[in-house]
C-alpha positions as CSV (number, residue, x, y, z in Angstrom):
1,M,-9.3,-9.5,12.8
2,T,-11.1,-8.5,16.0
3,P,-12.6,-5.0,16.6
4,I,-9.8,-4.0,18.9
5,A,-7.2,-5.2,16.3
6,A,-9.0,-3.0,13.8
7,L,-8.9,-0.1,16.1
8,L,-5.1,-0.5,16.6
9,T,-4.7,-0.9,12.9
10,A,-6.6,2.4,12.3
11,I,-4.3,4.2,14.8
12,G,-1.3,2.7,13.1
13,L,-2.7,3.9,9.7
14,L,-3.1,7.5,11.1
15,A,0.4,7.4,12.5
16,A,1.8,6.3,9.1
17,L,0.0,9.1,7.3
18,V,1.3,11.6,9.9
19,A,4.9,10.3,9.4
20,R,4.6,10.4,5.7
21,F,3.4,14.0,5.8
22,G,6.2,14.8,8.2
23,V,8.9,13.8,5.7
24,A,7.2,15.0,2.6
25,A,9.1,18.3,2.2
26,A,12.5,16.7,2.8
27,A,11.6,13.8,0.5
28,R,11.2,16.1,-2.5
29,R,15.0,16.6,-2.3
30,G,15.6,12.8,-2.4
31,G,18.0,10.9,-0.2
32,V,17.1,9.2,3.0
33,A,13.8,11.1,3.4
34,E,12.6,9.9,0.0
35,H,13.2,6.2,1.0
36,L,11.4,6.9,4.3
37,R,8.4,8.3,2.5
38,R,8.2,5.3,0.2
39,L,8.4,2.9,3.3
40,F,5.7,5.0,5.1
41,T,3.6,4.8,2.0
42,L,3.9,1.0,1.9
43,I,3.1,0.7,5.6
44,A,0.0,3.0,5.2
45,V,-1.3,1.1,2.2
46,L,-0.8,-2.3,4.0
47,L,-2.6,-1.1,7.1
48,A,-5.4,0.4,5.0
49,L,-5.8,-2.9,3.2
50,R,-6.0,-4.8,6.5
51,L,-8.8,-2.5,7.6
52,A,-10.6,-3.0,4.2
53,N,-10.2,-6.8,4.6
54,F,-11.8,-6.5,8.1
55,V,-14.8,-4.7,6.6
56,W,-15.1,-6.8,3.5
57,T,-13.0,-10.0,3.3
58,S,-11.8,-10.6,-0.2
59,P,-9.1,-12.9,-1.7
60,A,-7.9,-10.0,-3.9
61,I,-7.3,-7.8,-0.9
62,V,-5.4,-10.6,0.9
63,A,-3.3,-11.2,-2.2
64,T,-2.5,-7.5,-2.5
65,M,-1.5,-7.5,1.2
66,M,0.9,-10.4,0.6
67,V,2.5,-8.6,-2.4
68,L,3.1,-5.5,-0.3
69,A,4.5,-7.6,2.5
70,A,6.9,-9.2,0.0
71,W,8.3,-5.9,-1.2
72,M,8.6,-4.3,2.3
73,P,12.0,-6.0,3.0
74,L,13.5,-4.6,-0.2
75,A,12.3,-1.1,0.6
76,T,13.8,-1.4,4.0
77,L,17.1,-2.6,2.5
78,R,17.2,0.4,0.2
79,L,16.7,2.7,3.2
80,G,19.5,1.0,5.1
81,E,21.9,1.4,2.2
82,E,21.1,5.0,1.9
83,L,21.7,5.6,5.6
84,V,25.2,4.3,5.5
85,R,25.9,5.2,1.9
86,R,27.1,1.7,1.2
87,H,25.6,-1.1,-1.0
88,A,24.7,-4.3,0.8
89,N,26.4,-7.4,-0.3
90,R,25.0,-8.9,-3.5
91,P,23.5,-12.1,-2.1
92,L,21.4,-10.1,0.3
93,K,20.2,-7.8,-2.5
94,F,19.5,-10.7,-4.8
95,L,17.6,-12.4,-2.0
96,A,15.5,-9.3,-1.3
97,L,14.6,-8.8,-4.9
98,G,14.2,-12.4,-5.8
99,G,12.0,-13.1,-2.8
100,A,9.8,-10.0,-3.5
101,I,9.2,-11.2,-7.1
102,T,8.7,-14.8,-6.1
103,F,6.1,-14.1,-3.3
104,S,4.4,-11.5,-5.5
105,V,3.9,-14.2,-8.2
106,L,2.8,-16.7,-5.6
107,A,0.3,-14.2,-4.1
108,A,-1.1,-13.3,-7.6
109,T,-1.5,-16.8,-8.8
110,F,-2.1,-18.9,-5.7
111,G,-3.2,-16.2,-3.3
112,L,-6.4,-18.1,-2.6
113,F,-4.6,-21.0,-1.2
114,W,-1.9,-19.7,1.2
115,T,-0.8,-22.6,3.2
116,R,0.9,-22.6,6.5
117,E,4.2,-23.5,4.8
118,A,3.9,-20.5,2.4
119,I,3.2,-18.2,5.3
120,L,6.2,-19.6,7.2
121,A,8.4,-19.1,4.1
122,L,7.3,-15.5,3.8
123,A,7.9,-14.8,7.5
124,A,11.3,-16.4,7.2
125,F,12.1,-14.4,4.1
126,Q,11.2,-11.1,5.8
127,A,13.1,-12.0,9.0
128,F,16.2,-13.0,7.1
129,V,16.3,-9.9,5.0
130,L,15.6,-7.6,7.9
131,A,18.3,-9.3,9.9
132,G,20.6,-8.7,7.0
133,V,19.7,-5.0,7.0
134,L,20.4,-4.9,10.7
135,I,23.9,-6.5,10.2
136,H,24.6,-4.1,7.3
137,L,23.7,-1.1,9.4
138,L,25.9,-2.2,12.3
139,T,28.9,-3.2,10.2
140,Q,28.9,-0.1,8.0
141,R,28.0,2.6,10.5
142,R,31.6,3.8,10.8
143,T,31.7,4.6,7.1
144,V,29.6,7.7,7.7
145,S,30.3,10.9,9.7
146,P,30.0,10.7,13.6
147,S,26.9,12.9,13.6
148,E,25.3,10.7,10.9
149,R,25.7,7.5,12.9
150,R,22.7,8.3,15.0
151,A,20.5,7.4,12.0
152,P,21.6,3.8,11.4
153,D,21.9,3.3,15.1
154,M,18.3,4.5,15.7
155,L,17.0,2.3,12.9
156,A,19.0,-0.7,14.1
157,L,17.5,-0.4,17.6
158,A,14.0,0.0,16.0
159,F,14.5,-3.3,14.1
160,V,15.6,-5.1,17.3
161,L,12.5,-3.9,19.1
162,A,10.0,-4.3,16.2
163,L,11.0,-7.7,14.7
164,P,9.4,-9.8,17.6
165,L,6.2,-7.7,17.3
166,L,6.2,-8.1,13.6
167,A,6.4,-11.9,13.9
168,T,3.2,-12.1,15.8
169,D,1.3,-10.7,12.8
170,F,1.4,-14.1,11.2
171,E,-1.9,-15.5,12.5
172,R,-1.4,-19.0,11.1
173,L,1.9,-19.3,13.0
174,F,0.6,-17.9,16.3
175,P,-3.2,-18.6,16.3
176,S,-3.8,-18.2,20.0
177,L,-2.5,-14.7,20.6
178,A,-4.9,-12.1,21.9
179,F,-3.3,-9.2,20.0
180,R,-1.2,-8.9,16.9
181,G,1.9,-6.9,17.1
182,G,2.1,-5.6,13.5
183,A,0.6,-2.3,14.2
184,F,2.8,-1.8,17.3
185,A,5.9,-2.7,15.2
186,A,4.9,0.0,12.7
187,L,4.5,2.5,15.6
188,V,7.9,1.6,17.1
189,F,9.5,2.1,13.7
190,M,7.8,5.4,13.1
191,L,8.7,6.6,16.6
192,A,12.4,5.9,15.7
193,C,12.0,7.7,12.4
194,S,10.4,10.7,14.0
195,R,13.5,11.1,16.2
196,L,15.7,10.6,13.2
197,V,13.9,13.2,11.0
198,T,13.6,15.8,13.7
199,S,17.2,15.2,15.0
200,S,15.8,14.9,18.5
201,G,17.9,12.8,20.9
202,R,20.2,9.9,20.7
203,P,19.1,6.3,19.7
204,L,18.6,5.2,23.3
205,A,16.0,8.0,23.6
206,L,13.7,5.7,21.7
207,L,13.7,3.5,24.8
208,A,12.4,6.5,26.7
209,D,9.6,6.9,24.2
210,I,8.6,3.3,24.6
211,A,8.8,3.6,28.3
212,L,6.5,6.6,28.2
213,V,4.0,4.8,26.0
214,G,4.2,1.7,28.3
215,G,3.6,4.0,31.3
216,V,0.5,5.5,29.7
217,A,-0.8,2.0,28.9
218,G,0.0,0.8,32.5
219,I,-1.8,3.7,34.1
220,V,-4.9,3.1,31.9
221,A,-4.8,-0.6,32.7
222,L,-4.6,0.1,36.4
223,A,-7.5,2.5,36.2
224,A,-9.6,0.0,34.3
225,H,-8.7,-2.7,36.8
226,L,-9.8,-0.4,39.7
227,M,-13.0,0.2,37.9
228,K,-13.5,-3.6,38.0
229,S,-13.5,-4.0,34.2
230,T,-13.2,-7.5,32.8
231,P,-9.6,-8.6,31.8
232,P,-10.3,-8.3,28.1
233,M,-11.5,-4.8,28.6
234,V,-8.4,-3.9,30.6
235,Q,-6.3,-5.2,27.7
236,V,-8.3,-3.3,25.1
237,A,-8.1,0.0,27.2
238,S,-4.3,-0.3,27.8
239,A,-3.4,-1.2,24.2
240,S,-5.6,1.6,22.8
241,A,-4.1,4.1,25.2
242,G,-0.6,3.1,24.3
243,A,-1.2,3.3,20.6
244,S,-3.0,6.6,21.0
245,A,-0.1,8.0,23.0
246,T,2.3,7.0,20.3
247,L,0.1,8.8,17.7
248,L,0.0,11.9,19.8
249,M,3.8,11.9,20.2
250,L,4.3,11.6,16.4
251,I,1.9,14.5,15.7
252,E,3.6,16.7,18.3
253,R,7.1,15.8,17.1
254,F,6.5,16.4,13.5
255,A,4.5,19.6,14.2
256,R,7.4,21.2,16.1
257,R,10.0,19.8,13.6
258,A,13.1,22.0,13.7
259,P,16.1,20.3,12.2
260,A,19.4,21.1,13.9
261,T,20.9,22.2,10.5
262,G,18.4,25.0,10.4
263,T,19.9,26.8,13.4
264,I,23.4,27.5,12.0
265,L,22.6,30.9,10.5
266,S,20.3,31.9,13.3
267,Q,23.2,31.3,15.7
268,I,25.8,33.1,13.6
269,V,23.8,36.3,13.2
270,K,23.7,36.7,17.0
271,G,27.5,37.3,17.2
272,P,30.1,39.6,15.6
273,H,30.8,39.0,11.9
274,N,34.5,37.9,12.1
275,A,35.9,34.5,11.3
276,R,36.5,33.5,14.8
277,A,33.0,34.3,15.9
278,I,31.4,32.7,12.9
279,L,33.3,29.4,13.3
280,S,32.5,29.2,17.0
281,G,28.9,30.2,16.5
282,H,27.6,26.6,16.0
283,P,28.7,23.2,17.2
284,L,29.0,21.8,13.6
285,L,31.4,24.6,12.7
286,A,33.3,24.5,16.0
287,S,33.9,20.8,15.7
288,A,35.1,21.0,12.1
289,I,38.5,19.5,11.1
290,P,40.8,22.0,9.3
291,L,42.4,20.7,6.1
292,G,45.4,22.6,4.8
293,N,48.2,22.0,2.3
294,E,49.6,19.1,4.4
295,E,46.2,17.2,4.4
296,L,45.7,17.9,0.7
297,G,49.3,17.1,-0.3
298,D,48.7,13.6,-1.6
299,L,46.2,14.8,-4.2
300,P,47.2,15.8,-7.8
301,G,47.9,19.5,-8.2
302,V,45.2,19.9,-10.9
303,T,42.6,18.3,-8.5
304,V,43.6,20.6,-5.7
305,E,43.1,23.6,-8.0
306,Q,39.6,22.3,-8.9
307,L,38.8,21.8,-5.2
308,A,39.9,25.4,-4.6
309,Q,37.2,26.7,-6.9
310,Q,34.4,25.1,-4.8
311,R,33.0,26.9,-1.8
312,I,31.1,23.7,-0.6
313,I,31.9,20.2,-1.5
314,A,29.5,17.3,-0.8
315,L,28.7,14.1,-2.6
316,G,25.7,15.7,-4.2
317,T,27.5,18.8,-5.5
318,V,30.2,17.2,-7.7
319,A,30.0,14.6,-10.4
320,A,30.7,11.2,-8.9
321,E,32.6,9.8,-11.9
322,S,34.9,12.9,-12.3
323,P,38.4,13.2,-10.8
324,L,37.0,15.9,-8.6
325,G,34.2,13.6,-7.4
326,G,36.7,10.9,-6.6
327,A,38.9,13.3,-4.6
328,A,35.8,14.6,-2.8
329,R,34.7,11.1,-1.9
330,E,38.2,10.3,-0.6
331,L,38.4,13.3,1.6
332,L,34.9,13.0,2.9
333,G,35.5,9.4,3.8
334,R,38.9,10.0,5.3
335,Y,37.7,12.5,7.8
336,G,34.2,11.1,8.3
337,A,32.6,14.3,6.9
338,S,29.4,15.1,5.0
339,H,30.7,18.5,3.7
340,L,33.9,20.3,3.0
341,L,33.7,24.1,3.5
342,R,36.3,26.3,1.9
343,R,37.6,28.6,4.7
344,S,40.1,30.4,2.5
345,Q,41.7,30.3,-0.9
346,Q,45.0,31.9,0.0
347,P,46.3,29.9,1.8
348,L,43.9,27.1,0.7
349,Q,42.1,25.6,3.7
350,F,38.9,23.6,4.0
351,L,36.9,22.6,7.0
352,A,35.6,19.0,7.2
353,I,32.1,19.1,8.7
354,S,30.0,16.2,9.9
355,G,26.4,17.0,9.2
356,G,23.1,15.0,9.5
357,A,21.7,12.3,7.3
358,L,18.3,13.7,6.3
359,E,18.8,17.4,5.8
360,E,22.0,17.3,3.6
361,D,20.6,19.7,1.0
362,A,19.4,22.3,3.6
363,L,22.8,22.0,5.3
364,T,24.6,22.5,2.0
365,S,22.6,25.7,1.4
366,E,23.4,27.1,4.8
367,L,27.1,26.3,4.6
368,E,27.2,28.0,1.2
369,I,26.1,31.2,3.0
370,V,28.6,30.6,5.8
371,A,31.4,30.2,3.2
372,R,30.4,33.6,1.7
373,L,30.4,35.2,5.1
374,L,33.9,33.8,5.8
375,E,35.2,35.3,2.5
376,N,34.1,38.8,3.7
377,A,34.9,38.3,7.3
378,K,37.8,40.2,8.9
């Protein structure tokens, strides 16, 4: 590893720590954020080991890096499954788990003698599993609510952009490259996740982020060229500037984190406390689909009575194996919703609401308050 590669790796490590800290609060409630935190932790440890190997080369460090690289695809697959709330097909899951175990054993036993063929096999394994995750995200995206589709779409776009960069990290396969793209691949992935976590923008906004980073790198490269710097120094300056710009964007984005779900109550309190004003006070409520007796008519009467006792219904609020849980899953899937909010008991009416992927628990808490307000509204 060259000094500039070490600098870029250090910037990537800082970015991974910032991203991990940014999702820490949401990760304590489980779900997508918990899988993101695990993946950020793996990335941070892997980058830290790369720096350690630059300072003090050791076969043990290299073997540990290979073990982490072997388990990264499985962690990414689990994240993809959580985003679309659907299991991947069994062959892909067995491949991810079997490959992780196989390459871990290989790294622990023959880590001193990693051949070009072994490196090529690890790279092919990673690429195949990540391609499988990408296909899973694209084919299952319609199984989640419309507002939740931004998350798998954002991650899928990040994979498309990051995979070519990640491939350049295998030095034995591409020995003549001036820079390795592993740190940049991690930065692209974390940029996408920062937009996902903060609910800021559509997936294509990630391209605007990358364009901004590229613009900063280009300006610095032009300035270095005008100062008659050597070509290697121009490359160093532009790459460092681009990576630093990405780090600053991550810090700024997580610092001002304000999930969209946190604005429901603040919007409602600004208006009058009647049902019409409450339901039009936030886009999530205004776009909700009303479910009355006709929509609930195909459910057993006992199940409908159980549903009527619940102010808020989400997958995390009812037992998955119970008849109530089965009915809830059916209704949520049928209307592409993340929550059902009871608008009234007599006559019974629910609202199917499409919320976000990461802040489901926070949204559930706010909708519980909204349901109580509707009960007392005129």
